[in-house]
C-alpha positions in Angstrom: -12.4 15.1 25.1 -15.1 12.7 23.7 -13.9 9.6 21.9 -13.8 9.7 18.1 -17.1 8.9 16.5 -17.3 6.7 13.3 -18.2 9.9 11.3 -15.2 12.0 12.4 -13.3 11.6 9.2 -12.6 15.3 8.6 -10.9 15.6 12.0 -9.0 12.4 11.5 -7.8 13.1 8.0 -6.7 16.6 8.9 -4.7 15.3 11.8 -3.0 12.6 9.8 -1.8 15.1 7.3 0.3 16.7 10.1 2.2 13.5 10.9 5.6 13.5 9.4 7.6 10.5 8.2 9.4 9.0 5.2 7.4 8.8 2.0 6.6 5.1 1.3 8.7 3.5 -1.4 5.7 2.8 -3.7 4.6 6.4 -3.4 8.1 7.5 -4.3 8.0 5.4 -7.4 4.6 6.9 -8.3 5.6 10.5 -7.8 8.9 10.0 -9.7 7.6 8.0 -12.7 3.8 8.4 -13.0 4.0 4.9 -14.5 1.3 2.4 -13.5 3.5 -0.5 -14.5 6.3 0.5 -12.2 3.8 1.1 -9.4 2.4 -2.4 -10.0 5.8 -4.0 -9.8 7.1 -2.0 -6.9 3.9 -2.8 -5.0 4.4 -6.5 -5.6 8.0 -6.1 -4.3 6.7 -4.4 -1.2 4.6 -7.2 0.1 6.0 -8.5 3.4 9.1 -6.5 2.8 10.6 -3.5 4.6 10.2 -0.2 2.8 13.9 0.5 2.4 14.4 -2.9 0.9 11.5 -2.3 -1.5 13.1 1.0 -2.6 16.5 -0.5 -3.3 15.0 -3.5 -5.2 12.7 -1.3 -7.3 15.6 0.9 -8.3 17.8 -2.0 -9.1 15.2 -3.7 -11.3 14.1 -0.6 -13.1 17.6 0.4 -13.8 17.9 -2.8 -15.9 14.3 -3.3 -17.1 11.6 -0.7 -16.6 8.9 -1.9 -19.1 6.8 -5.0 -19.5 8.8 -6.0 -22.6 12.2 -5.5 -20.9 11.2 -7.6 -17.9 9.6 -10.3 -20.0 12.9 -10.6 -21.9 14.9 -11.2 -18.7 15.5 -14.7 -17.4 13.7 -15.3 -14.1 17.1 -15.9 -12.4 18.2 -12.4 -13.4 15.0 -10.9 -11.9 15.7 -12.9 -8.7 19.2 -11.5 -8.5 18.0 -7.9 -9.0 15.2 -7.9 -6.5 16.9 -10.0 -3.7 16.6 -9.6 -0.7 12.8 -8.8 -0.8 10.6 -11.3 0.9 9.7 -14.3 -1.2 11.9 -13.0 -4.0 11.8 -16.2 -6.1 8.0 -16.3 -6.1 7.8 -12.6 -6.8 10.3 -12.9 -9.7 8.2 -15.6 -11.4 5.0 -13.5 -10.9 6.6 -10.3 -12.1 7.8 -12.0 -15.3 4.4 -13.7 -15.9 2.6 -10.5 -15.3 4.8 -8.6 -17.7 4.3 -11.3 -20.4 0.5 -11.2 -19.9 0.4 -7.4 -20.1 2.2 -7.6 -23.5 0.1 -10.6 -24.7 -3.4 -9.4 -23.7 -3.2 -5.7 -23.0 -0.9 -4.3 -25.7 1.8 -3.6 -23.1 -0.4 -1.4 -20.9 -1.5 -2.1 -17.3 -5.3 -2.4 -17.1 -6.9 0.4 -15.1 -9.9 -1.4 -13.5 -9.9 -3.3 -10.2 -11.6 -6.5 -11.4 -9.1 -7.1 -14.2 -6.1 -6.3 -12.0 -7.3 -9.0 -9.6 -7.1 -11.6 -12.3 -3.3 -11.4 -12.3 -1.5 -14.0 -10.3 0.1 -12.5 -7.2 -2.1 -9.4 -7.3 -4.5 -9.0 -4.3 -6.9 -6.2 -3.4 -4.2 -4.1 -1.7 -2.0 -4.2 -4.7 -4.8 -3.6 -7.2 -6.2 -0.6 -5.3 -2.7 0.9 -4.9 -2.2 0.7 -8.7 -5.5 2.5 -9.2 -4.7 5.3 -6.7 -1.0 5.8 -7.2 -0.6 4.6 -10.8 -3.8 6.0 -12.4 -4.9 8.6 -9.9 -8.3 6.9 -9.7 -10.5 6.2 -6.7 -9.6 3.2 -4.7 -9.1 2.2 -1.1 -5.8 0.4 -0.3 -5.9 -1.3 3.0 -2.8 -2.9 4.5 -2.0 -4.0 8.0 -1.3 -0.4 9.1 -4.7 0.9 7.8 -6.6 -2.1 9.3 -4.8 -1.9 12.7 -5.0 1.8 13.2 -8.6 2.4 12.2 -9.8 -0.5 14.4 -7.6 0.6 17.3 -8.9 4.2 17.3 -12.5 3.1 16.9 -13.3 4.3 13.4 -14.2 0.8 12.2 -14.8 -2.6 13.8 -13.6 -5.3 11.3 -11.8 -8.6 11.4 -9.3 -8.3 8.5 -8.0 -5.8 5.9 -10.5 -6.9 3.2 -13.4 -6.4 5.5 -11.9 -3.0 6.4 -11.8 -2.0 2.8 -15.4 -2.9 2.1 -16.5 -1.0 5.3 -14.5 2.0 4.2 -16.2 2.0 0.8 -19.4 2.5 2.8 -18.4 5.1 5.3 -15.3 7.0 4.1 -16.0 10.1 2.1 -14.7 9.5 -1.4 -12.5 12.6 -1.3 -10.3 10.7 1.2 -10.1 7.4 -0.6 -6.8 7.9 -2.5 -4.9 9.5 0.3 -5.9 7.4 3.3 -3.4 4.6 2.8 -0.3 6.8 2.5 -1.3 8.8 5.6 -2.1 5.8 7.7 1.0 3.9 6.7 3.1 6.9 8.0 1.0 7.2 11.1 1.2 3.4 11.8 5.0 3.4 11.4 5.8 6.7 13.2 3.1 6.8 16.0 0.5 4.1 16.1 3.0 1.3 16.1 1.9 -2.4 16.3 3.6 -2.9 19.7 3.8 -0.1 22.4 2.4 2.7 20.3 3.6 6.3 21.0 0.3 7.6 22.5 2.1 10.5 24.2 2.9 11.9 20.7 -0.5 11.2 19.1 -3.0 13.9 18.2 -5.7 11.4 19.0 -4.5 10.5 22.5 -7.5 11.8 24.3 -10.0 10.6 21.7 -8.6 7.1 20.8 -10.4 4.0 22.0 -7.0 2.2 22.2 -8.6 -1.2 21.3 -6.2 -4.0 22.0 -3.5 -1.7 23.5 -2.1 -3.0 26.8 1.2 -1.1 26.8 1.9 2.3 25.3 4.4 5.1 25.6 
């Protein structure tokens, strides 16, 4: 078969929907709560942290404090204890408390629903802000993490140097109907099939069409 072309988004998206794997922890929070604040906090917890650890930490924290006011009232040491062992838990605890306090102080206890404002919060980058928009508010956004960046470059749909560059490129070429779902699908694909090291090409629906950029060993 011919290699994928940069415009083959319908073919790619349809195939990704058929890849099965665990639902990402942040998506689980979104589906269960429909609460932008909990999506924001769980996304912060997820950074550089395994998904199962993110899930446990999110449940532990929200069982004690699930609103900006409740978290703002907790000592930072208590937040640390609840979210440990997520990566950089001390820094995240301070950021989570400060974010909660600012949401109360400046936004009447409600998470803002626009990208530029979310990016003004300390500890919130483009990945987090976009995920809050898509999972928390059901608004258009393109969340690009390492899985999205790696997979799309590997198969040849984009040619970019980093996740931020990938996001901006996708805003130009990805049909808007796919914006909200692309992250969850590619995270599952990246974990289950298109792994960082020795991807499982023998199980991939793209095996005959993938450019396999940067792949020296595969199974």
